[in-house]
TORKOL-4160 file (C-alpha; in steps of 0.2 Angstrom, whole numbers, padded with zeros to 4 digits, m for minus):
414
<pt num="1" X="m0682" Y="m0306" Z="0175"/>
<pt num="2" X="m0700" Y="m0311" Z="0174"/>
<pt num="3" X="m0707" Y="m0309" Z="0156"/>
<pt num="4" X="m0716" Y="m0293" Z="0154"/>
<pt num="5" X="m0735" Y="m0294" Z="0152"/>
<pt num="6" X="m0743" Y="m0277" Z="0150"/>
<pt num="7" X="m0761" Y="m0272" Z="0151"/>
<pt num="8" X="m0759" Y="m0263" Z="0134"/>
<pt num="9" X="m0748" Y="m0266" Z="0119"/>
<pt num="10" X="m0731" Y="m0258" Z="0121"/>
<pt num="11" X="m0726" Y="m0245" Z="0108"/>
<pt num="12" X="m0709" Y="m0247" Z="0101"/>
<pt num="13" X="m0706" Y="m0228" Z="0099"/>
<pt num="14" X="m0701" Y="m0212" Z="0109"/>
<pt num="15" X="m0715" Y="m0204" Z="0118"/>
<pt num="16" X="m0723" Y="m0191" Z="0107"/>
<pt num="17" X="m0724" Y="m0173" Z="0111"/>
<pt num="18" X="m0740" Y="m0165" Z="0120"/>
<pt num="19" X="m0744" Y="m0182" Z="0129"/>
<pt num="20" X="m0740" Y="m0188" Z="0146"/>
<pt num="21" X="m0724" Y="m0199" Z="0148"/>
<pt num="22" X="m0729" Y="m0217" Z="0150"/>
<pt num="23" X="m0720" Y="m0234" Z="0153"/>
<pt num="24" X="m0728" Y="m0241" Z="0137"/>
<pt num="25" X="m0716" Y="m0231" Z="0126"/>
<pt num="26" X="m0702" Y="m0243" Z="0124"/>
<pt num="27" X="m0689" Y="m0230" Z="0119"/>
<pt num="28" X="m0693" Y="m0218" Z="0133"/>
<pt num="29" X="m0684" Y="m0217" Z="0150"/>
<pt num="30" X="m0701" Y="m0221" Z="0159"/>
<pt num="31" X="m0701" Y="m0239" Z="0151"/>
<pt num="32" X="m0683" Y="m0242" Z="0156"/>
<pt num="33" X="m0687" Y="m0236" Z="0174"/>
<pt num="34" X="m0702" Y="m0248" Z="0176"/>
<pt num="35" X="m0694" Y="m0262" Z="0167"/>
<pt num="36" X="m0676" Y="m0261" Z="0174"/>
<pt num="37" X="m0673" Y="m0248" Z="0188"/>
<pt num="38" X="m0688" Y="m0251" Z="0199"/>
<pt num="39" X="m0687" Y="m0270" Z="0200"/>
<pt num="40" X="m0668" Y="m0268" Z="0205"/>
<pt num="41" X="m0672" Y="m0256" Z="0218"/>
<pt num="42" X="m0685" Y="m0267" Z="0226"/>
<pt num="43" X="m0673" Y="m0282" Z="0225"/>
<pt num="44" X="m0660" Y="m0271" Z="0234"/>
<pt num="45" X="m0672" Y="m0267" Z="0248"/>
<pt num="46" X="m0676" Y="m0285" Z="0250"/>
<pt num="47" X="m0657" Y="m0289" Z="0251"/>
<pt num="48" X="m0653" Y="m0275" Z="0263"/>
<pt num="49" X="m0667" Y="m0280" Z="0275"/>
<pt num="50" X="m0662" Y="m0298" Z="0274"/>
<pt num="51" X="m0644" Y="m0293" Z="0278"/>
<pt num="52" X="m0649" Y="m0282" Z="0292"/>
<pt num="53" X="m0662" Y="m0294" Z="0299"/>
<pt num="54" X="m0654" Y="m0297" Z="0316"/>
<pt num="55" X="m0650" Y="m0278" Z="0319"/>
<pt num="56" X="m0668" Y="m0274" Z="0314"/>
<pt num="57" X="m0675" Y="m0287" Z="0326"/>
<pt num="58" X="m0665" Y="m0280" Z="0340"/>
<pt num="59" X="m0669" Y="m0262" Z="0337"/>
<pt num="60" X="m0688" Y="m0264" Z="0333"/>
<pt num="61" X="m0696" Y="m0276" Z="0345"/>
<pt num="62" X="m0688" Y="m0294" Z="0346"/>
<pt num="63" X="m0698" Y="m0309" Z="0339"/>
<pt num="64" X="m0713" Y="m0299" Z="0333"/>
<pt num="65" X="m0702" Y="m0288" Z="0323"/>
<pt num="66" X="m0694" Y="m0304" Z="0316"/>
<pt num="67" X="m0710" Y="m0311" Z="0310"/>
<pt num="68" X="m0716" Y="m0294" Z="0303"/>
<pt num="69" X="m0700" Y="m0292" Z="0294"/>
<pt num="70" X="m0702" Y="m0309" Z="0286"/>
<pt num="71" X="m0719" Y="m0304" Z="0280"/>
<pt num="72" X="m0714" Y="m0287" Z="0274"/>
<pt num="73" X="m0700" Y="m0295" Z="0263"/>
<pt num="74" X="m0714" Y="m0307" Z="0256"/>
<pt num="75" X="m0725" Y="m0292" Z="0252"/>
<pt num="76" X="m0711" Y="m0282" Z="0243"/>
<pt num="77" X="m0708" Y="m0298" Z="0232"/>
<pt num="78" X="m0727" Y="m0297" Z="0228"/>
<pt num="79" X="m0726" Y="m0279" Z="0224"/>
<pt num="80" X="m0711" Y="m0282" Z="0213"/>
<pt num="81" X="m0721" Y="m0296" Z="0204"/>
<pt num="82" X="m0736" Y="m0284" Z="0202"/>
<pt num="83" X="m0724" Y="m0271" Z="0194"/>
<pt num="84" X="m0716" Y="m0283" Z="0182"/>
<pt num="85" X="m0733" Y="m0290" Z="0176"/>
<pt num="86" X="m0741" Y="m0273" Z="0175"/>
<pt num="87" X="m0755" Y="m0277" Z="0187"/>
<pt num="88" X="m0769" Y="m0264" Z="0191"/>
<pt num="89" X="m0765" Y="m0252" Z="0205"/>
<pt num="90" X="m0772" Y="m0258" Z="0222"/>
<pt num="91" X="m0779" Y="m0246" Z="0235"/>
<pt num="92" X="m0768" Y="m0239" Z="0249"/>
<pt num="93" X="m0773" Y="m0244" Z="0267"/>
<pt num="94" X="m0765" Y="m0232" Z="0280"/>
<pt num="95" X="m0767" Y="m0222" Z="0296"/>
<pt num="96" X="m0755" Y="m0209" Z="0290"/>
<pt num="97" X="m0769" Y="m0198" Z="0284"/>
<pt num="98" X="m0767" Y="m0198" Z="0265"/>
<pt num="99" X="m0777" Y="m0213" Z="0261"/>
<pt num="100" X="m0792" Y="m0203" Z="0254"/>
<pt num="101" X="m0781" Y="m0193" Z="0243"/>
<pt num="102" X="m0772" Y="m0208" Z="0236"/>
<pt num="103" X="m0787" Y="m0219" Z="0234"/>
<pt num="104" X="m0798" Y="m0205" Z="0226"/>
<pt num="105" X="m0784" Y="m0202" Z="0214"/>
<pt num="106" X="m0782" Y="m0220" Z="0209"/>
<pt num="107" X="m0801" Y="m0221" Z="0206"/>
<pt num="108" X="m0800" Y="m0206" Z="0195"/>
<pt num="109" X="m0787" Y="m0215" Z="0183"/>
<pt num="110" X="m0800" Y="m0225" Z="0174"/>
<pt num="111" X="m0793" Y="m0238" Z="0163"/>
<pt num="112" X="m0775" Y="m0231" Z="0164"/>
<pt num="113" X="m0772" Y="m0238" Z="0181"/>
<pt num="114" X="m0757" Y="m0250" Z="0179"/>
<pt num="115" X="m0738" Y="m0247" Z="0180"/>
<pt num="116" X="m0736" Y="m0246" Z="0161"/>
<pt num="117" X="m0752" Y="m0238" Z="0156"/>
<pt num="118" X="m0753" Y="m0224" Z="0168"/>
<pt num="119" X="m0742" Y="m0208" Z="0167"/>
<pt num="120" X="m0724" Y="m0213" Z="0172"/>
<pt num="121" X="m0725" Y="m0200" Z="0187"/>
<pt num="122" X="m0740" Y="m0208" Z="0194"/>
<pt num="123" X="m0734" Y="m0226" Z="0192"/>
<pt num="124" X="m0717" Y="m0223" Z="0200"/>
<pt num="125" X="m0724" Y="m0212" Z="0214"/>
<pt num="126" X="m0737" Y="m0226" Z="0217"/>
<pt num="127" X="m0723" Y="m0239" Z="0219"/>
<pt num="128" X="m0714" Y="m0229" Z="0232"/>
<pt num="129" X="m0730" Y="m0226" Z="0241"/>
<pt num="130" X="m0735" Y="m0244" Z="0241"/>
<pt num="131" X="m0718" Y="m0249" Z="0247"/>
<pt num="132" X="m0719" Y="m0238" Z="0263"/>
<pt num="133" X="m0737" Y="m0244" Z="0265"/>
<pt num="134" X="m0731" Y="m0262" Z="0269"/>
<pt num="135" X="m0721" Y="m0256" Z="0284"/>
<pt num="136" X="m0735" Y="m0244" Z="0290"/>
<pt num="137" X="m0747" Y="m0259" Z="0292"/>
<pt num="138" X="m0735" Y="m0268" Z="0304"/>
<pt num="139" X="m0735" Y="m0266" Z="0323"/>
<pt num="140" X="m0716" Y="m0264" Z="0325"/>
<pt num="141" X="m0708" Y="m0258" Z="0309"/>
<pt num="142" X="m0718" Y="m0242" Z="0306"/>
<pt num="143" X="m0703" Y="m0231" Z="0308"/>
<pt num="144" X="m0690" Y="m0242" Z="0299"/>
<pt num="145" X="m0681" Y="m0232" Z="0285"/>
<pt num="146" X="m0676" Y="m0246" Z="0273"/>
<pt num="147" X="m0665" Y="m0233" Z="0263"/>
<pt num="148" X="m0656" Y="m0226" Z="0278"/>
<pt num="149" X="m0639" Y="m0234" Z="0275"/>
<pt num="150" X="m0638" Y="m0228" Z="0257"/>
<pt num="151" X="m0643" Y="m0210" Z="0263"/>
<pt num="152" X="m0630" Y="m0210" Z="0277"/>
<pt num="153" X="m0616" Y="m0216" Z="0265"/>
<pt num="154" X="m0621" Y="m0202" Z="0253"/>
<pt num="155" X="m0616" Y="m0189" Z="0266"/>
<pt num="156" X="m0601" Y="m0198" Z="0274"/>
<pt num="157" X="m0593" Y="m0203" Z="0257"/>
<pt num="158" X="m0593" Y="m0184" Z="0252"/>
<pt num="159" X="m0583" Y="m0176" Z="0266"/>
<pt num="160" X="m0569" Y="m0171" Z="0255"/>
<pt num="161" X="m0580" Y="m0162" Z="0243"/>
<pt num="162" X="m0590" Y="m0154" Z="0257"/>
<pt num="163" X="m0575" Y="m0145" Z="0262"/>
<pt num="164" X="m0575" Y="m0137" Z="0245"/>
<pt num="165" X="m0592" Y="m0137" Z="0237"/>
<pt num="166" X="m0605" Y="m0141" Z="0222"/>
<pt num="167" X="m0619" Y="m0154" Z="0221"/>
<pt num="168" X="m0634" Y="m0162" Z="0214"/>
<pt num="169" X="m0628" Y="m0177" Z="0205"/>
<pt num="170" X="m0629" Y="m0189" Z="0220"/>
<pt num="171" X="m0647" Y="m0195" Z="0217"/>
<pt num="172" X="m0648" Y="m0213" Z="0223"/>
<pt num="173" X="m0664" Y="m0217" Z="0214"/>
<pt num="174" X="m0655" Y="m0214" Z="0198"/>
<pt num="175" X="m0640" Y="m0225" Z="0202"/>
<pt num="176" X="m0653" Y="m0238" Z="0209"/>
<pt num="177" X="m0646" Y="m0236" Z="0226"/>
<pt num="178" X="m0628" Y="m0239" Z="0222"/>
<pt num="179" X="m0616" Y="m0230" Z="0233"/>
<pt num="180" X="m0612" Y="m0212" Z="0226"/>
<pt num="181" X="m0596" Y="m0203" Z="0232"/>
<pt num="182" X="m0593" Y="m0185" Z="0229"/>
<pt num="183" X="m0575" Y="m0180" Z="0230"/>
<pt num="184" X="m0562" Y="m0168" Z="0224"/>
<pt num="185" X="m0564" Y="m0149" Z="0223"/>
<pt num="186" X="m0581" Y="m0144" Z="0216"/>
<pt num="187" X="m0575" Y="m0127" Z="0212"/>
<pt num="188" X="m0563" Y="m0133" Z="0200"/>
<pt num="189" X="m0578" Y="m0140" Z="0190"/>
<pt num="190" X="m0588" Y="m0124" Z="0189"/>
<pt num="191" X="m0581" Y="m0118" Z="0172"/>
<pt num="192" X="m0583" Y="m0135" Z="0164"/>
<pt num="193" X="m0601" Y="m0137" Z="0172"/>
<pt num="194" X="m0606" Y="m0120" Z="0165"/>
<pt num="195" X="m0607" Y="m0126" Z="0147"/>
<pt num="196" X="m0619" Y="m0140" Z="0153"/>
<pt num="197" X="m0632" Y="m0128" Z="0160"/>
<pt num="198" X="m0644" Y="m0128" Z="0145"/>
<pt num="199" X="m0656" Y="m0116" Z="0152"/>
<pt num="200" X="m0649" Y="m0103" Z="0164"/>
<pt num="201" X="m0660" Y="m0089" Z="0172"/>
<pt num="202" X="m0648" Y="m0086" Z="0187"/>
<pt num="203" X="m0649" Y="m0068" Z="0184"/>
<pt num="204" X="m0668" Y="m0067" Z="0186"/>
<pt num="205" X="m0667" Y="m0077" Z="0202"/>
<pt num="206" X="m0654" Y="m0066" Z="0209"/>
<pt num="207" X="m0664" Y="m0051" Z="0204"/>
<pt num="208" X="m0679" Y="m0058" Z="0213"/>
<pt num="209" X="m0670" Y="m0063" Z="0229"/>
<pt num="210" X="m0661" Y="m0046" Z="0231"/>
<pt num="211" X="m0676" Y="m0036" Z="0226"/>
<pt num="212" X="m0682" Y="m0024" Z="0240"/>
<pt num="213" X="m0700" Y="m0027" Z="0234"/>
<pt num="214" X="m0704" Y="m0040" Z="0247"/>
<pt num="215" X="m0717" Y="m0053" Z="0248"/>
<pt num="216" X="m0728" Y="m0053" Z="0264"/>
<pt num="217" X="m0716" Y="m0063" Z="0273"/>
<pt num="218" X="m0700" Y="m0062" Z="0263"/>
<pt num="219" X="m0697" Y="m0080" Z="0267"/>
<pt num="220" X="m0687" Y="m0092" Z="0255"/>
<pt num="221" X="m0695" Y="m0109" Z="0254"/>
<pt num="222" X="m0684" Y="m0124" Z="0248"/>
<pt num="223" X="m0693" Y="m0139" Z="0242"/>
<pt num="224" X="m0680" Y="m0152" Z="0245"/>
<pt num="225" X="m0674" Y="m0167" Z="0235"/>
<pt num="226" X="m0660" Y="m0178" Z="0240"/>
<pt num="227" X="m0651" Y="m0181" Z="0257"/>
<pt num="228" X="m0632" Y="m0183" Z="0258"/>
<pt num="229" X="m0621" Y="m0171" Z="0249"/>
<pt num="230" X="m0636" Y="m0162" Z="0240"/>
<pt num="231" X="m0644" Y="m0158" Z="0257"/>
<pt num="232" X="m0627" Y="m0151" Z="0263"/>
<pt num="233" X="m0627" Y="m0139" Z="0248"/>
<pt num="234" X="m0645" Y="m0134" Z="0252"/>
<pt num="235" X="m0640" Y="m0130" Z="0269"/>
<pt num="236" X="m0625" Y="m0120" Z="0262"/>
<pt num="237" X="m0637" Y="m0110" Z="0251"/>
<pt num="238" X="m0649" Y="m0107" Z="0266"/>
<pt num="239" X="m0634" Y="m0101" Z="0277"/>
<pt num="240" X="m0629" Y="m0089" Z="0264"/>
<pt num="241" X="m0646" Y="m0082" Z="0262"/>
<pt num="242" X="m0649" Y="m0078" Z="0280"/>
<pt num="243" X="m0631" Y="m0073" Z="0284"/>
<pt num="244" X="m0632" Y="m0060" Z="0270"/>
<pt num="245" X="m0649" Y="m0055" Z="0275"/>
<pt num="246" X="m0657" Y="m0059" Z="0258"/>
<pt num="247" X="m0672" Y="m0066" Z="0268"/>
<pt num="248" X="m0677" Y="m0066" Z="0286"/>
<pt num="249" X="m0680" Y="m0085" Z="0286"/>
<pt num="250" X="m0677" Y="m0100" Z="0275"/>
<pt num="251" X="m0689" Y="m0115" Z="0277"/>
<pt num="252" X="m0686" Y="m0133" Z="0271"/>
<pt num="253" X="m0700" Y="m0144" Z="0265"/>
<pt num="254" X="m0695" Y="m0162" Z="0267"/>
<pt num="255" X="m0704" Y="m0179" Z="0264"/>
<pt num="256" X="m0715" Y="m0187" Z="0277"/>
<pt num="257" X="m0709" Y="m0205" Z="0273"/>
<pt num="258" X="m0694" Y="m0214" Z="0264"/>
<pt num="259" X="m0696" Y="m0208" Z="0246"/>
<pt num="260" X="m0686" Y="m0211" Z="0230"/>
<pt num="261" X="m0672" Y="m0219" Z="0240"/>
<pt num="262" X="m0663" Y="m0203" Z="0244"/>
<pt num="263" X="m0676" Y="m0190" Z="0247"/>
<pt num="264" X="m0674" Y="m0180" Z="0264"/>
<pt num="265" X="m0686" Y="m0184" Z="0278"/>
<pt num="266" X="m0686" Y="m0175" Z="0295"/>
<pt num="267" X="m0675" Y="m0189" Z="0303"/>
<pt num="268" X="m0662" Y="m0187" Z="0289"/>
<pt num="269" X="m0662" Y="m0168" Z="0292"/>
<pt num="270" X="m0659" Y="m0170" Z="0310"/>
<pt num="271" X="m0646" Y="m0184" Z="0307"/>
<pt num="272" X="m0636" Y="m0173" Z="0295"/>
<pt num="273" X="m0636" Y="m0158" Z="0307"/>
<pt num="274" X="m0630" Y="m0169" Z="0322"/>
<pt num="275" X="m0617" Y="m0178" Z="0311"/>
<pt num="276" X="m0610" Y="m0162" Z="0304"/>
<pt num="277" X="m0609" Y="m0154" Z="0322"/>
<pt num="278" X="m0601" Y="m0169" Z="0329"/>
<pt num="279" X="m0588" Y="m0172" Z="0316"/>
<pt num="280" X="m0572" Y="m0171" Z="0326"/>
<pt num="281" X="m0561" Y="m0176" Z="0312"/>
<pt num="282" X="m0566" Y="m0161" Z="0301"/>
<pt num="283" X="m0567" Y="m0145" Z="0312"/>
<pt num="284" X="m0573" Y="m0134" Z="0298"/>
<pt num="285" X="m0588" Y="m0146" Z="0295"/>
<pt num="286" X="m0591" Y="m0146" Z="0314"/>
<pt num="287" X="m0591" Y="m0127" Z="0315"/>
<pt num="288" X="m0603" Y="m0126" Z="0301"/>
<pt num="289" X="m0615" Y="m0139" Z="0309"/>
<pt num="290" X="m0615" Y="m0129" Z="0325"/>
<pt num="291" X="m0619" Y="m0113" Z="0316"/>
<pt num="292" X="m0633" Y="m0122" Z="0307"/>
<pt num="293" X="m0640" Y="m0128" Z="0323"/>
<pt num="294" X="m0640" Y="m0111" Z="0330"/>
<pt num="295" X="m0649" Y="m0105" Z="0314"/>
<pt num="296" X="m0663" Y="m0117" Z="0318"/>
<pt num="297" X="m0664" Y="m0113" Z="0336"/>
<pt num="298" X="m0665" Y="m0094" Z="0332"/>
<pt num="299" X="m0679" Y="m0097" Z="0319"/>
<pt num="300" X="m0668" Y="m0091" Z="0304"/>
<pt num="301" X="m0670" Y="m0109" Z="0297"/>
<pt num="302" X="m0685" Y="m0119" Z="0299"/>
<pt num="303" X="m0690" Y="m0137" Z="0294"/>
<pt num="304" X="m0709" Y="m0136" Z="0290"/>
<pt num="305" X="m0721" Y="m0149" Z="0297"/>
<pt num="306" X="m0722" Y="m0163" Z="0284"/>
<pt num="307" X="m0736" Y="m0161" Z="0271"/>
<pt num="308" X="m0742" Y="m0177" Z="0263"/>
<pt num="309" X="m0744" Y="m0167" Z="0246"/>
<pt num="310" X="m0726" Y="m0169" Z="0243"/>
<pt num="311" X="m0728" Y="m0188" Z="0243"/>
<pt num="312" X="m0744" Y="m0188" Z="0234"/>
<pt num="313" X="m0746" Y="m0192" Z="0215"/>
<pt num="314" X="m0752" Y="m0175" Z="0211"/>
<pt num="315" X="m0744" Y="m0163" Z="0199"/>
<pt num="316" X="m0740" Y="m0146" Z="0206"/>
<pt num="317" X="m0753" Y="m0137" Z="0195"/>
<pt num="318" X="m0766" Y="m0146" Z="0205"/>
<pt num="319" X="m0760" Y="m0141" Z="0222"/>
<pt num="320" X="m0772" Y="m0126" Z="0224"/>
<pt num="321" X="m0787" Y="m0138" Z="0223"/>
<pt num="322" X="m0779" Y="m0153" Z="0232"/>
<pt num="323" X="m0769" Y="m0144" Z="0246"/>
<pt num="324" X="m0776" Y="m0127" Z="0247"/>
<pt num="325" X="m0768" Y="m0123" Z="0264"/>
<pt num="326" X="m0751" Y="m0128" Z="0257"/>
<pt num="327" X="m0753" Y="m0117" Z="0242"/>
<pt num="328" X="m0758" Y="m0102" Z="0252"/>
<pt num="329" X="m0743" Y="m0104" Z="0263"/>
<pt num="330" X="m0731" Y="m0105" Z="0248"/>
<pt num="331" X="m0739" Y="m0090" Z="0241"/>
<pt num="332" X="m0733" Y="m0080" Z="0256"/>
<pt num="333" X="m0715" Y="m0083" Z="0251"/>
<pt num="334" X="m0703" Y="m0072" Z="0242"/>
<pt num="335" X="m0696" Y="m0086" Z="0232"/>
<pt num="336" X="m0699" Y="m0105" Z="0230"/>
<pt num="337" X="m0684" Y="m0116" Z="0226"/>
<pt num="338" X="m0688" Y="m0133" Z="0219"/>
<pt num="339" X="m0673" Y="m0145" Z="0220"/>
<pt num="340" X="m0670" Y="m0160" Z="0209"/>
<pt num="341" X="m0677" Y="m0170" Z="0195"/>
<pt num="342" X="m0693" Y="m0177" Z="0203"/>
<pt num="343" X="m0699" Y="m0159" Z="0208"/>
<pt num="344" X="m0696" Y="m0154" Z="0190"/>
<pt num="345" X="m0706" Y="m0169" Z="0184"/>
<pt num="346" X="m0720" Y="m0163" Z="0195"/>
<pt num="347" X="m0719" Y="m0145" Z="0190"/>
<pt num="348" X="m0721" Y="m0151" Z="0172"/>
<pt num="349" X="m0733" Y="m0165" Z="0177"/>
<pt num="350" X="m0722" Y="m0178" Z="0166"/>
<pt num="351" X="m0731" Y="m0170" Z="0151"/>
<pt num="352" X="m0720" Y="m0171" Z="0136"/>
<pt num="353" X="m0720" Y="m0152" Z="0131"/>
<pt num="354" X="m0710" Y="m0147" Z="0115"/>
<pt num="355" X="m0693" Y="m0143" Z="0122"/>
<pt num="356" X="m0694" Y="m0125" Z="0117"/>
<pt num="357" X="m0710" Y="m0122" Z="0128"/>
<pt num="358" X="m0707" Y="m0108" Z="0140"/>
<pt num="359" X="m0705" Y="m0113" Z="0158"/>
<pt num="360" X="m0719" Y="m0103" Z="0164"/>
<pt num="361" X="m0731" Y="m0110" Z="0151"/>
<pt num="362" X="m0726" Y="m0128" Z="0156"/>
<pt num="363" X="m0731" Y="m0124" Z="0174"/>
<pt num="364" X="m0750" Y="m0123" Z="0168"/>
<pt num="365" X="m0754" Y="m0110" Z="0180"/>
<pt num="366" X="m0745" Y="m0115" Z="0195"/>
<pt num="367" X="m0737" Y="m0099" Z="0201"/>
<pt num="368" X="m0741" Y="m0096" Z="0220"/>
<pt num="369" X="m0726" Y="m0084" Z="0220"/>
<pt num="370" X="m0710" Y="m0082" Z="0211"/>
<pt num="371" X="m0701" Y="m0099" Z="0209"/>
<pt num="372" X="m0686" Y="m0107" Z="0202"/>
<pt num="373" X="m0680" Y="m0125" Z="0199"/>
<pt num="374" X="m0662" Y="m0131" Z="0200"/>
<pt num="375" X="m0662" Y="m0148" Z="0191"/>
<pt num="376" X="m0650" Y="m0160" Z="0184"/>
<pt num="377" X="m0658" Y="m0168" Z="0169"/>
<pt num="378" X="m0661" Y="m0186" Z="0172"/>
<pt num="379" X="m0677" Y="m0189" Z="0163"/>
<pt num="380" X="m0683" Y="m0187" Z="0145"/>
<pt num="381" X="m0693" Y="m0171" Z="0148"/>
<pt num="382" X="m0688" Y="m0153" Z="0148"/>
<pt num="383" X="m0694" Y="m0136" Z="0143"/>
<pt num="384" X="m0687" Y="m0118" Z="0140"/>
<pt num="385" X="m0673" Y="m0123" Z="0128"/>
<pt num="386" X="m0668" Y="m0111" Z="0114"/>
<pt num="387" X="m0673" Y="m0117" Z="0097"/>
<pt num="388" X="m0662" Y="m0130" Z="0089"/>
<pt num="389" X="m0652" Y="m0134" Z="0105"/>
<pt num="390" X="m0661" Y="m0151" Z="0109"/>
<pt num="391" X="m0657" Y="m0157" Z="0091"/>
<pt num="392" X="m0639" Y="m0151" Z="0093"/>
<pt num="393" X="m0637" Y="m0160" Z="0110"/>
<pt num="394" X="m0645" Y="m0176" Z="0102"/>
<pt num="395" X="m0633" Y="m0176" Z="0088"/>
<pt num="396" X="m0619" Y="m0176" Z="0101"/>
<pt num="397" X="m0627" Y="m0189" Z="0112"/>
<pt num="398" X="m0644" Y="m0197" Z="0109"/>
<pt num="399" X="m0646" Y="m0201" Z="0128"/>
<pt num="400" X="m0641" Y="m0183" Z="0134"/>
<pt num="401" X="m0657" Y="m0181" Z="0144"/>
<pt num="402" X="m0654" Y="m0196" Z="0156"/>
<pt num="403" X="m0635" Y="m0195" Z="0159"/>
<pt num="404" X="m0635" Y="m0182" Z="0172"/>
<pt num="405" X="m0622" Y="m0172" Z="0163"/>
<pt num="406" X="m0634" Y="m0157" Z="0160"/>
<pt num="407" X="m0644" Y="m0146" Z="0171"/>
<pt num="408" X="m0656" Y="m0131" Z="0171"/>
<pt num="409" X="m0658" Y="m0116" Z="0182"/>
<pt num="410" X="m0676" Y="m0109" Z="0177"/>
<pt num="411" X="m0686" Y="m0095" Z="0184"/>
<pt num="412" X="m0704" Y="m0090" Z="0184"/>
<pt num="413" X="m0709" Y="m0073" Z="0191"/>
<pt num="414" X="m0725" Y="m0069" Z="0199"/>
């Protein structure tokens, strides 16, 4: 690996409390992410594109696609070099519509505008946005999903568990794109997993969703995270909600572009529904897929039009100012369900709150309506813990916050 040259001196310590997480703290997971995980992910994208070159050329436009693919691979290598040598962030050039938002944000960073000097959330999000920007500026490869194979395997490798159920440990950005297989009977794990939920407000969420005091719409909005097995569990949850009339509609909020390897895009959602419904070898899954499609056709389930705020660098507490129309739409819902680690990081803004900070306080005013977060702990930030619990867990395992063994189910009522 290239020797790391950073804009500012690295600090051989953990990130202190009450500051943003940054890659310059060498004992933080942000440093490990920037130093190890993200270069590996970019290398794997290059390897996969090289391996699939002939198929991509055939699918996306012949010799023009071949030339553009070669150029794109070179640009990814440059991006990897910029990351490894802590270069300043470059502007985004795109026709997707989010160029002013991104470039305005980057201009506002001041001197903290490189991979290790910026907030970890900003830096990692920027890398994924730059990666897709490479393909947006081609003629033939604009719709290429360079993470598609990993996402497809995340579903098809999990059929056994899907016939039973439980999920959200299949995050490919954490495993650096390695195949993840969810198998066995998830229900047999429930008792053992209960002890790993370090903050559990399930009762409050249930009270909210069963309350007769309805919001203007009564809708439940799911802000999705991963494809594959986790999306399957999201669909199971939505099916339960509408079939038991806990809400008239459940809406899904997915990403506009390939994002953090395994995040759901509209194409992933449609492929998942089609794959489930056409699964002749597993009749139960086929029946479920058919029922889901019927829900979408009736309007009981809906995939929202993509909103570029979900792939912006902004924390959620800035949504009201940056994306007021989205904030207003979410405020009409009965409950918002934020899935996964990245959404949790954006809820807290990658700000290293003391671990006992109440969840609602850590939201910094972001409360368009009642909301909850379902998160497996895969980054070294957390809030809402009882006094002393973090110390107890650290004594058992110093790396407990990044192993994916623990989770939170947290709620903030409007």
